[in-house]
N, CA, C and O atoms as a MOPAC input file, in Angstrom:
PM7 MOZYME 1SCF
protein

 N    132.16800 1   112.66300 1   100.50300 1
 C    130.69600 1   113.07300 1   100.04900 1
 C    129.50000 1   111.49100 1   100.38600 1
 O    129.67000 1   110.29000 1   100.17500 1
 N    128.35200 1   112.27200 1   100.97000 1
 C    127.64300 1   111.75800 1   101.14800 1
 C    126.70200 1   111.10600 1   100.51500 1
 O    127.32400 1   111.25200 1    99.46300 1
 N    125.68100 1   110.46100 1   100.15000 1
 C    124.34100 1   110.59800 1    99.58800 1
 C    123.41600 1   109.73300 1   100.47500 1
 O    123.72700 1   108.79600 1   101.21100 1
 N    121.54700 1   110.56900 1   100.09100 1
 C    120.88900 1   109.89800 1   100.78900 1
 C    119.57200 1   109.69100 1    99.84100 1
 O    119.54100 1   110.13400 1    98.69300 1
 N    118.51500 1   108.99300 1   100.42100 1
 C    117.01600 1   109.70700 1    99.00500 1
 C    116.37200 1   109.30500 1   100.35200 1
 O    116.62400 1   108.53500 1   101.27900 1
 N    115.19800 1   110.40600 1    99.93000 1
 C    113.87500 1   110.56100 1   101.00600 1
 C    113.10500 1   110.09100 1   100.34700 1
 O    113.73300 1   110.09100 1    99.28800 1
 N    111.94000 1   109.55100 1   100.06800 1
 C    110.49300 1   108.94800 1    99.94800 1
 C    109.64100 1   110.28900 1    99.76300 1
 O    109.96500 1   111.41500 1   100.13900 1
 N    108.79900 1   110.01100 1    99.28200 1
 C    107.42000 1   111.74200 1    98.97400 1
 C    106.25400 1   111.05600 1    98.44500 1
 O    105.97900 1   110.12500 1    97.68800 1
 N    105.57800 1   112.10300 1    99.32300 1
 C    103.95700 1   111.40500 1    98.45500 1
 C    103.80700 1   112.60300 1    98.00900 1
 O    103.97500 1   113.38600 1    98.94500 1
 N    103.60500 1   113.06500 1    97.17400 1
 C    102.70800 1   114.45600 1    95.94000 1
 C    101.59100 1   113.69500 1    95.61800 1
 O    101.90700 1   112.62600 1    95.09600 1
 N    100.21100 1   113.89600 1    95.76300 1
 C     99.02200 1   113.45900 1    95.11900 1
 C     99.06100 1   111.60000 1    96.29400 1
 O     99.20700 1   111.13300 1    97.42300 1
 N     98.68400 1   111.14600 1    94.22300 1
 C     98.58500 1   110.06500 1    94.30200 1
 C    100.10900 1   108.98200 1    94.06500 1
 O    100.25800 1   107.76100 1    94.00900 1
 N    100.85900 1   109.91600 1    93.99100 1
 C    101.91400 1   109.59000 1    93.58700 1
 C    103.41700 1   109.50000 1    94.38100 1
 O    103.96000 1   110.55900 1    94.69500 1
 N    103.99600 1   108.35400 1    94.65700 1
 C    104.94600 1   108.78500 1    95.77100 1
 C    106.67500 1   109.10700 1    94.52200 1
 O    106.99900 1   108.83400 1    93.36600 1
 N    107.06000 1   109.55500 1    95.28100 1
 C    108.96400 1   110.07200 1    94.52600 1
 C    109.88600 1   109.95200 1    95.80600 1
 O    109.88000 1   110.31600 1    96.98200 1
 N    111.00200 1   108.95400 1    94.57500 1
 C    112.20400 1   109.62500 1    95.72600 1
 C    112.90900 1   110.14000 1    95.27500 1
 O    113.14400 1   109.96400 1    94.08000 1
 N    113.64700 1   111.10700 1    96.09900 1
 C    114.07800 1   112.52900 1    95.58700 1
 C    115.70500 1   111.65800 1    96.33300 1
 O    115.90000 1   111.33900 1    97.50600 1
 N    116.64700 1   111.48300 1    95.10900 1
 C    118.23000 1   111.62700 1    95.80800 1
 C    119.36400 1   112.59800 1    96.39500 1
 O    119.65500 1   113.35300 1    95.46600 1
 N    119.90300 1   112.82000 1    97.18600 1
 C    120.75700 1   114.13300 1    97.36600 1
 C    122.25200 1   113.03600 1    97.31300 1
 O    122.42900 1   111.83100 1    97.48900 1
 N    123.41100 1   114.57400 1    96.86700 1
 C    124.43300 1   113.95600 1    97.11400 1
 C    124.53600 1   115.82400 1    98.65700 1
 O    123.86000 1   116.83600 1    98.84000 1
 N    125.67600 1   115.25400 1    99.23100 1
 C    126.72200 1   115.99300 1   100.15800 1
 C    127.98200 1   116.50600 1    99.86600 1
 O    129.00100 1   115.90200 1   100.20300 1
 N    128.01300 1   117.85900 1    99.10500 1
 C    128.99500 1   118.03200 1    98.56600 1
 C    130.50500 1   118.41000 1    99.36300 1
 O    130.23400 1   119.54800 1    99.74700 1
 N    131.83800 1   118.16300 1    99.81300 1
 C    132.48300 1   118.79400 1   101.23600 1
 C    133.33000 1   119.43600 1    99.32500 1
 O    133.49700 1   119.13900 1    98.14200 1
 N    133.56600 1   120.46100 1   100.40400 1
 C    134.23400 1   121.49500 1    99.74400 1
 C    135.69300 1   121.17600 1   100.47800 1
 O    135.69300 1   120.60300 1   101.56700 1
 N    137.30100 1   121.68800 1    99.64700 1
 C    138.12200 1   122.22800 1   100.15800 1
 C    138.38900 1   122.74800 1   101.48400 1
 O    139.32500 1   122.38500 1   102.19700 1
 N    137.53500 1   123.59800 1   101.77000 1
 C    137.48700 1   124.32000 1   103.13500 1
 C    137.28400 1   124.49700 1   104.07700 1
 O    137.55700 1   125.34500 1   104.92600 1
 N    135.98500 1   122.43500 1   103.87500 1
 C    135.32800 1   122.29800 1   104.60600 1
 C    133.81900 1   122.53000 1   104.57800 1
 O    132.96400 1   121.72200 1   104.93900 1
 N    133.66300 1   123.50300 1   104.19300 1
 C    132.18600 1   123.40500 1   103.56600 1
 C    131.99400 1   122.10000 1   103.19100 1
 O    132.79800 1   121.17000 1   103.13500 1
 N    130.35500 1   122.17300 1   102.84300 1
 C    129.74400 1   121.36500 1   102.45500 1
 C    128.10400 1   121.86600 1   102.03000 1
 O    127.26000 1   122.46400 1   102.69800 1
 N    128.08400 1   121.47200 1   100.98400 1
 C    126.10500 1   122.12100 1   100.05700 1
 C    125.95100 1   120.80300 1   100.37000 1
 O    126.95300 1   120.08800 1   100.40900 1
 N    124.50300 1   120.20600 1   100.67800 1
 C    123.54800 1   119.72300 1   100.41900 1
 C    122.60700 1   119.66900 1    99.04000 1
 O    121.58300 1   120.33200 1    99.20700 1
 N    122.69200 1   119.02900 1    97.67700 1
 C    121.90700 1   119.45900 1    96.27100 1
 C    121.55400 1   118.19400 1    96.20200 1
 O    122.21400 1   117.19400 1    96.48500 1
 N    119.94800 1   118.34100 1    95.61500 1
 C    119.13500 1   117.05400 1    94.86300 1
 C    119.55400 1   116.68200 1    93.74400 1
 O    119.94200 1   117.51700 1    92.92700 1
 N    119.56300 1   115.27800 1    93.46200 1
 C    120.15700 1   115.39000 1    92.21300 1
 C    118.76400 1   115.32900 1    91.15600 1
 O    117.76900 1   114.62000 1    91.30700 1
 N    119.13600 1   116.62900 1    89.68800 1
 C    118.03400 1   116.51200 1    89.22100 1
 C    118.74400 1   115.42500 1    88.06900 1
 O    119.14300 1   115.78400 1    86.96100 1
 N    118.76700 1   114.88100 1    88.27400 1
 C    119.27900 1   114.16200 1    86.42500 1
 C    120.65400 1   113.55900 1    86.83100 1
 O    121.34400 1   114.14800 1    87.66300 1
 N    121.11700 1   112.24700 1    86.18600 1
 C    122.34400 1   111.62800 1    86.48700 1
 C    121.43700 1   110.96800 1    84.98700 1
 O    120.39200 1   110.32900 1    84.86700 1
 N    122.76700 1   111.67200 1    83.70300 1
 C    122.31300 1   111.05000 1    82.13800 1
 C    123.78200 1   110.97200 1    81.83400 1
 O    124.81900 1   111.26700 1    82.43000 1
 N    123.38700 1   110.34000 1    80.40900 1
 C    124.52600 1   110.05700 1    78.95000 1
 C    124.75300 1   110.88700 1    78.35800 1
 O    123.78300 1   111.50500 1    77.91900 1
 N    125.66600 1   111.21300 1    78.12400 1
 C    126.48800 1   112.83500 1    76.65500 1
 C    127.39200 1   112.09200 1    76.25300 1
 O    128.23200 1   111.90600 1    77.13400 1
 N    127.55800 1   111.69000 1    75.51900 1
 C    129.51400 1   111.67400 1    74.11200 1
 C    129.76300 1   110.78300 1    74.34800 1
 O    130.93600 1   110.62900 1    74.00900 1
 N    129.19300 1   109.50500 1    74.99900 1
 C    129.82100 1   108.65100 1    76.10200 1
 C    130.33800 1   107.95200 1    77.79900 1
 O    130.65900 1   106.89100 1    78.33500 1
 N    130.11000 1   109.57200 1    78.12700 1
 C    130.19800 1   109.81400 1    79.96000 1
 C    129.18800 1   110.03200 1    80.06400 1
 O    128.37100 1   110.55700 1    79.30700 1
 N    129.09000 1   109.32500 1    81.82700 1
 C    128.02500 1   109.77000 1    82.32100 1
 C    127.67000 1   110.84100 1    82.69100 1
 O    127.92700 1   111.60600 1    81.76100 1
 N    126.82400 1   111.87800 1    84.22100 1
 C    126.98800 1   112.56900 1    83.63200 1
 C    125.97500 1   113.34700 1    85.05200 1
 O    124.78900 1   113.10000 1    84.83300 1
 N    126.14800 1   114.15900 1    86.34500 1
 C    125.23400 1   114.16300 1    86.64700 1
 C    124.35400 1   115.71800 1    87.16900 1
 O    125.09500 1   116.69100 1    87.02800 1
 N    123.43900 1   115.95100 1    87.53100 1
 C    123.59300 1   117.62700 1    87.79900 1
 C    122.63700 1   117.11900 1    89.43900 1
 O    122.02600 1   116.23400 1    90.03700 1
 N    123.07900 1   118.31800 1    89.45200 1
 C    122.41200 1   119.26800 1    91.04100 1
 C    121.95000 1   119.82300 1    91.32800 1
 O    122.35600 1   120.91200 1    90.92200 1
 N    121.07200 1   119.92100 1    91.96700 1
 C    120.61800 1   121.19500 1    92.12400 1
 C    121.40500 1   121.72400 1    94.21600 1
 O    121.35800 1   121.25000 1    95.35100 1
 N    121.83900 1   122.60600 1    93.69300 1
 C    122.46700 1   122.89900 1    96.13700 1
 C    121.09700 1   123.76300 1    96.67900 1
 O    120.64300 1   124.87000 1    96.39100 1
 N    120.71600 1   122.78200 1    97.52600 1
 C    119.35000 1   123.85100 1    98.82800 1
 C    119.40100 1   125.15900 1    98.62100 1
 O    118.36700 1   125.75200 1    98.31200 1
 N    120.66200 1   125.86300 1    98.76000 1
 C    121.17800 1   127.57100 1    99.12900 1
 C    120.70700 1   128.01200 1    97.63700 1
 O    120.78000 1   129.23100 1    97.48200 1
 N    120.30000 1   127.38400 1    96.65000 1
 C    120.35300 1   128.32300 1    95.42700 1
 C    120.07100 1   127.62900 1    93.86100 1
 O    120.82800 1   127.51300 1    92.89800 1
 N    118.44300 1   127.17200 1    94.08800 1
 C    117.34800 1   126.68100 1    93.53900 1
 C    117.65100 1   127.21000 1    92.35600 1
 O    117.25500 1   126.48100 1    91.44600 1
 N    118.18100 1   128.16200 1    91.99300 1
 C    118.27500 1   128.86000 1    90.67600 1
 C    119.66100 1   128.29700 1    89.43700 1
 O    119.96100 1   128.66600 1    88.30100 1
 N    120.13900 1   127.39300 1    90.25800 1
 C    122.22200 1   127.30200 1    90.17300 1
 C    121.90500 1   125.49200 1    90.09600 1
 O    120.88600 1   124.89700 1    90.44500 1
 N    122.87600 1   125.07000 1    89.65000 1
 C    122.81600 1   123.23600 1    88.51400 1
 C    124.29400 1   123.12400 1    88.82900 1
 O    125.11800 1   123.88200 1    88.31600 1
 N    124.52400 1   122.42700 1    89.45000 1
 C    126.27400 1   121.65400 1    88.69900 1
 C    125.92300 1   120.86300 1    88.16500 1
 O    125.00700 1   120.06300 1    88.35300 1
 N    126.74600 1   121.02100 1    87.29000 1
 C    127.05600 1   119.65200 1    86.62000 1
 C    128.12500 1   119.30100 1    86.75600 1
 O    128.88500 1   120.26900 1    86.76100 1
 N    128.80100 1   118.03900 1    86.92200 1
 C    129.50700 1   116.91400 1    86.66800 1
 C    130.50400 1   115.24800 1    86.05700 1
 O    130.31200 1   114.30700 1    86.82800 1
 N    131.27300 1   114.97600 1    85.06200 1
 C    131.45900 1   114.07000 1    85.44100 1
 C    131.01600 1   112.53700 1    85.83000 1
 O    132.17800 1   112.15200 1    85.95800 1
 N    130.26100 1   111.38600 1    86.11300 1
 C    129.67700 1   111.08700 1    87.67900 1
 C    130.41700 1   109.31800 1    87.60600 1
 O    129.83300 1   108.73300 1    86.69400 1
 N    130.77700 1   108.99900 1    87.83600 1
 C    131.62200 1   107.48100 1    87.83200 1
 C    130.91800 1   107.09100 1    89.23200 1
 O    130.48700 1   107.98100 1    89.96500 1
 N    130.82100 1   105.75700 1    89.56500 1
 C    130.45700 1   104.70600 1    90.91700 1
 C    131.18800 1   103.25800 1    90.83300 1
 O    131.00800 1   102.33000 1    90.04500 1
 N    132.27200 1   103.43000 1    92.16900 1
 C    132.37900 1   101.97200 1    92.25500 1
 C    132.13900 1   101.65700 1    93.68100 1
 O    131.75400 1   102.29800 1    94.65900 1
 N    132.60300 1   100.11900 1    93.38600 1
 C    132.22900 1    99.76200 1    94.48500 1
 C    132.94600 1    99.92700 1    96.04900 1
 O    132.48100 1   100.51500 1    97.02500 1
 N    133.71500 1    99.49200 1    95.97100 1
 C    135.67400 1   100.73600 1    96.34400 1
 C    135.58000 1   102.30200 1    96.94900 1
 O    135.87500 1   102.66700 1    98.08700 1
 N    135.24900 1   102.83700 1    96.21200 1
 C    135.32400 1   104.96100 1    96.50100 1
 C    133.52400 1   104.76300 1    96.62100 1
 O    132.95600 1   105.26000 1    97.59300 1
 N    133.04600 1   104.31400 1    95.98900 1
 C    131.56400 1   104.49700 1    95.92800 1
 C    131.76800 1   105.49600 1    94.87000 1
 O    132.64200 1   105.25000 1    94.03900 1
 N    130.77300 1   107.11100 1    94.72700 1
 C    130.41900 1   108.13500 1    93.92100 1
 C    131.36900 1   108.10000 1    93.76100 1
 O    132.11800 1   107.36100 1    94.39900 1
 N    131.90900 1   109.22400 1    92.44100 1
 C    133.45500 1   109.82500 1    92.06200 1
 C    132.72500 1   111.18500 1    91.08400 1
 O    132.71700 1   111.00000 1    89.86700 1
 N    132.23100 1   112.28600 1    91.52600 1
 C    132.88300 1   113.33300 1    90.89000 1
 C    133.83900 1   114.48100 1    90.10300 1
 O    134.43300 1   115.39100 1    90.68000 1
 N    133.84700 1   114.24700 1    88.76800 1
 C    134.86200 1   115.20800 1    88.24600 1
 C    134.45900 1   116.07400 1    87.04800 1
 O    133.72200 1   115.99100 1    86.06500 1
 N    135.33800 1   116.98100 1    87.63400 1
 C    135.43700 1   118.69000 1    86.41700 1
 C    135.79100 1   118.48000 1    85.45700 1
 O    136.91800 1   118.08100 1    85.16400 1
 N    135.13300 1   118.64600 1    84.93500 1
 C    135.35400 1   119.19700 1    82.58500 1
 C    136.09500 1   120.51600 1    82.73800 1
 O    136.15300 1   121.38500 1    83.60800 1
 N    136.72600 1   120.28100 1    81.34700 1
 C    136.31100 1   121.64100 1    80.57600 1
 C    135.81000 1   122.13700 1    80.39800 1
 O    134.65600 1   121.73300 1    80.54200 1
 N    135.98500 1   123.72800 1    79.82700 1
 C    135.05300 1   124.71500 1    79.67300 1
 C    134.11500 1   123.81900 1    78.37000 1
 O    132.94000 1   123.47100 1    78.48800 1
 N    135.00000 1   123.58200 1    77.14900 1
 C    134.12100 1   123.15900 1    76.31100 1
 C    133.07400 1   122.26700 1    75.84000 1
 O    132.04800 1   122.32400 1    75.16200 1
 N    134.19200 1   120.89900 1    76.88700 1
 C    133.25000 1   119.84200 1    77.60500 1
 C    131.62100 1   120.59300 1    77.99700 1
 O    130.54200 1   120.30800 1    77.47900 1
 N    131.90900 1   121.63800 1    79.09800 1
 C    131.32600 1   121.64600 1    79.79300 1
 C    129.95300 1   122.53100 1    79.44500 1
 O    128.83100 1   122.52800 1    79.95200 1
 N    130.76500 1   123.56600 1    77.95500 1
 C    129.14700 1   123.96900 1    77.88900 1
 C    128.43900 1   122.95400 1    76.58300 1
 O    127.30100 1   123.28200 1    76.24400 1
 N    129.12000 1   121.66800 1    75.80800 1
 C    128.02800 1   120.76200 1    75.70200 1
 C    127.47400 1   120.49200 1    76.48500 1
 O    126.27200 1   120.68000 1    76.29400 1
 N    127.70400 1   120.12200 1    77.34100 1
 C    126.54800 1   119.05800 1    78.11500 1
 C    126.08200 1   119.42500 1    79.33800 1
 O    125.65700 1   118.63200 1    80.17800 1
 N    126.17400 1   121.02300 1    79.51000 1
 C    125.13600 1   121.55700 1    80.05400 1
 C    124.19500 1   121.74900 1    79.09700 1
 O    123.03600 1   121.52900 1    79.44900 1
 N    124.43800 1   122.20100 1    77.65400 1
 C    123.48700 1   122.70200 1    77.24200 1
 C    122.27300 1   121.37500 1    76.49400 1
 O    121.16000 1   121.58900 1    76.01300 1
 N    123.27600 1   119.54500 1    76.69200 1
 C    122.24300 1   119.27100 1    76.21800 1
 C    121.24700 1   118.87600 1    77.41800 1
 O    120.02700 1   118.82100 1    77.26200 1
 N    121.91300 1   118.60200 1    78.64800 1
 C    121.24100 1   119.47600 1    79.86900 1
 C    120.38500 1   120.07900 1    80.38800 1
 O    119.48500 1   119.69300 1    81.13400 1
 N    120.73100 1   121.44500 1    79.86300 1
 C    119.37400 1   122.22100 1    79.38400 1
 C    118.52200 1   122.07000 1    78.50200 1
 O    117.42700 1   122.46500 1    78.90300 1
 N    118.50300 1   121.73100 1    77.60700 1
 C    117.68300 1   121.60200 1    76.36200 1
 C    116.50800 1   119.97300 1    77.07500 1
 O    115.29800 1   119.74600 1    77.08200 1
 N    117.22900 1   119.53300 1    77.35700 1
 C    116.28500 1   117.86600 1    77.28900 1
 C    116.05300 1   117.94000 1    79.22900 1
 O    114.84700 1   117.76300 1    79.40100 1
 N    116.54500 1   118.07200 1    80.21000 1
 C    116.06500 1   117.77100 1    81.43300 1
 C    115.51700 1   119.38100 1    81.84700 1
 O    116.24800 1   119.83800 1    82.72600 1
 N    114.84700 1   119.97000 1    81.59700 1
 C    114.64300 1   121.51900 1    82.09600 1
 C    113.58800 1   121.54500 1    81.58700 1
 O    113.47000 1   120.73600 1    80.66700 1
 N    112.42800 1   122.37100 1    81.87600 1
 C    111.37000 1   122.37900 1    80.93600 1
 C    111.58300 1   124.24700 1    80.67600 1
 O    110.85500 1   124.84800 1    79.88600 1

């Protein structure tokens, strides 16, 4: 997985967009825009928008360390249901 940041000007404001590239087991990869990095029920999560599907969002448990960098982990269905409901309620229009 790799990450990058891009700075863009929108009107009078500068915006920094952060991207993560997810690498699949089959060798494929998809670049994703970081929509939100948030805490919920004592854990850190990240919501990603894949570049090839703007109507979808991937949500992962998020951690970072100096040795391995960014670490994303999946979660069980019940946890995913709670986290995704929280994300859509608080971070989407």
